[in-house]
C-alpha positions as CSV (number, residue, x, y, z in Angstrom):
1,X,-0.1,-0.2,0.2
2,X,2.7,2.5,0.9
3,X,4.6,1.5,-2.3
4,X,1.4,2.3,-4.4
5,X,1.0,5.7,-2.8
6,X,4.9,6.5,-3.4
7,X,4.3,5.8,-6.9
8,X,1.2,7.7,-7.4
9,X,2.7,10.6,-5.6
10,X,6.0,10.2,-7.4
11,X,3.8,10.2,-10.7
12,X,2.0,13.3,-9.6
13,X,5.2,15.4,-8.5
14,X,6.8,14.5,-12.5
15,X,4.0,15.3,-14.1
16,X,3.3,18.6,-12.5
17,X,7.2,19.5,-12.8
18,X,7.0,18.5,-16.8
19,X,3.9,20.8,-16.7
20,X,6.0,24.0,-15.2
21,X,8.7,23.2,-17.5
22,X,6.5,23.3,-20.5
23,X,4.7,26.5,-19.4
24,X,8.0,28.3,-18.9
25,X,9.1,28.0,-22.2
26,X,9.0,31.1,-24.8
27,X,6.3,30.8,-27.7
28,X,8.5,31.1,-31.1
29,X,8.5,34.7,-32.6
30,X,5.9,34.8,-35.6
31,X,7.5,35.1,-38.7
32,X,5.7,36.1,-42.2
33,X,6.9,34.0,-44.9
34,X,9.3,36.1,-47.3
35,X,6.9,37.3,-50.2
36,X,7.2,35.2,-53.1
37,X,9.8,36.6,-55.9
38,X,8.6,37.4,-59.5
39,X,8.5,34.9,-61.8
40,X,11.2,35.7,-64.5
41,X,10.4,35.5,-68.0
42,X,10.3,31.9,-68.7
43,X,11.1,30.7,-72.4
44,X,8.7,28.0,-73.5
45,X,10.0,24.8,-73.5
46,X,11.5,23.3,-76.7
47,X,9.1,21.3,-78.8
48,X,9.5,17.4,-78.7
49,X,11.8,16.0,-81.3
50,X,10.5,14.1,-84.0
51,X,11.4,10.4,-84.5
52,X,14.9,9.9,-86.0
53,X,15.3,9.4,-89.5
54,X,14.7,5.6,-90.3
55,X,12.7,5.3,-87.2
56,X,9.2,2.8,-87.3
57,X,6.3,2.8,-85.5
58,X,4.3,-0.3,-85.6
59,X,0.4,-1.0,-83.9
60,X,-0.4,-4.6,-83.5
61,X,-4.1,-5.2,-83.2
62,X,-4.3,-8.6,-81.0
63,X,-7.8,-9.5,-80.8
64,X,-7.5,-9.6,-84.9
65,X,-5.1,-12.1,-84.6
66,X,-6.4,-13.9,-82.2
67,X,-9.5,-14.2,-84.1
68,X,-8.0,-14.7,-87.2
69,X,-5.4,-17.7,-86.7
70,X,-6.2,-21.2,-86.3
71,X,-4.8,-21.2,-83.0
72,X,-6.7,-18.3,-82.0
73,X,-9.9,-19.9,-82.6
74,X,-9.1,-23.0,-81.5
75,X,-8.4,-21.6,-77.6
76,X,-11.6,-19.7,-78.3
77,X,-13.9,-22.8,-78.4
78,X,-12.0,-24.3,-75.9
79,X,-12.4,-21.3,-73.5
80,X,-16.3,-21.6,-74.3
81,X,-16.8,-25.1,-73.7
82,X,-15.0,-24.5,-70.2
83,X,-17.4,-21.6,-69.8
84,X,-20.5,-23.5,-70.4
85,X,-18.8,-26.6,-68.3
86,X,-18.8,-24.0,-65.2
87,X,-21.9,-22.4,-66.0
88,X,-23.8,-25.9,-66.1
89,X,-22.3,-27.2,-62.6
90,X,-23.8,-23.5,-61.3
């Protein structure tokens, strides 16, 4: 019982000491942020360079390849059969 009372009193003393210490600190001086500098005239960004000589660009339509090839058609039929099987299980 005495140990508990001592711990409680000691905790209260430490808490009050910390409160006094925080109360004695001086608040920071209020400073106004510096005025933003006026932006100087900026030069426009250069236009992106075109493709170098001889460069080529290709677009691939994968759906058309899958639908047009024999392997793609076989895979689509297999997937459709699998879908029907799973739907029947439900």
